[in-house]
C-alpha positions in Angstrom: 8.0 -45.2 -3.0 6.6 -42.6 -5.3 6.5 -38.8 -5.9 5.3 -36.1 -3.6 4.8 -32.3 -3.7 3.3 -32.1 -7.2 6.0 -34.5 -8.6 8.8 -32.2 -7.3 10.3 -34.9 -5.0 10.9 -38.6 -5.1 10.8 -40.8 -2.0 11.6 -44.3 -1.2 10.8 -45.9 2.1 11.4 -49.4 3.3 11.0 -51.2 6.5 8.9 -53.7 8.5 5.3 -53.8 9.5 3.6 -55.8 12.3 -0.1 -56.1 12.1 -0.2 -53.3 9.5 1.8 -50.8 11.7 5.4 -49.7 11.2 7.5 -51.7 13.6 11.2 -52.3 13.3 14.0 -50.8 11.2 13.1 -48.2 8.6 15.0 -46.2 5.9 13.5 -43.3 4.0 15.1 -41.4 1.1 13.9 -38.0 -0.2 15.3 -36.5 -3.4 14.1 -33.2 -4.7 13.9 -33.3 -8.5 14.7 -29.6 -9.0 17.7 -29.8 -6.6 16.5 -26.9 -4.4 16.8 -29.0 -1.3 19.6 -31.5 -0.7 18.8 -35.2 -0.8 17.9 -36.5 2.7 18.1 -40.0 4.3 16.4 -40.9 7.6 17.2 -44.2 9.3 15.9 -45.6 12.6 13.3 -47.8 14.3 9.6 -47.6 14.7 7.9 -49.1 17.7 4.2 -49.6 17.3 4.0 -47.0 14.6 6.0 -44.3 16.4 9.7 -43.3 16.0 11.6 -44.7 18.9 15.3 -44.7 19.9 18.1 -43.1 17.9 17.3 -41.9 14.4 20.0 -40.7 12.0 19.4 -37.9 9.5 21.8 -37.3 6.6 21.7 -34.5 4.1 24.1 -34.2 1.2 26.5 -31.3 2.0 25.3 -30.8 5.5 26.2 -32.3 8.9 24.7 -35.5 10.1 22.1 -35.3 12.8 21.1 -37.8 15.4 17.6 -37.5 17.0 16.6 -39.5 20.0 12.8 -40.3 20.1 10.8 -41.9 22.9 7.4 -43.2 21.6 7.2 -40.6 18.9 8.4 -37.5 20.8 11.8 -35.9 20.4 13.9 -36.2 23.5 17.3 -35.0 22.3 18.9 -33.7 19.1 22.7 -33.8 18.5 25.2 -33.4 15.7 27.8 -36.1 16.1 
């Protein structure tokens, strides 16, 4: 967790590592301090350091989005 973009955003990320590489369930939250971009939450699974399977992206005030990854590459994007 920490701040990014010259302290304009706060992020919090939590999940699992295996041998120092992201592997398993992850949740990441981004909040822009000045409110210019809605807060965002990404939730999904990493497999050997790459996004894999179904990821859900939520933005306050916007539609939810589901993204299907295969070893880090986007295969399909849908709005449920």
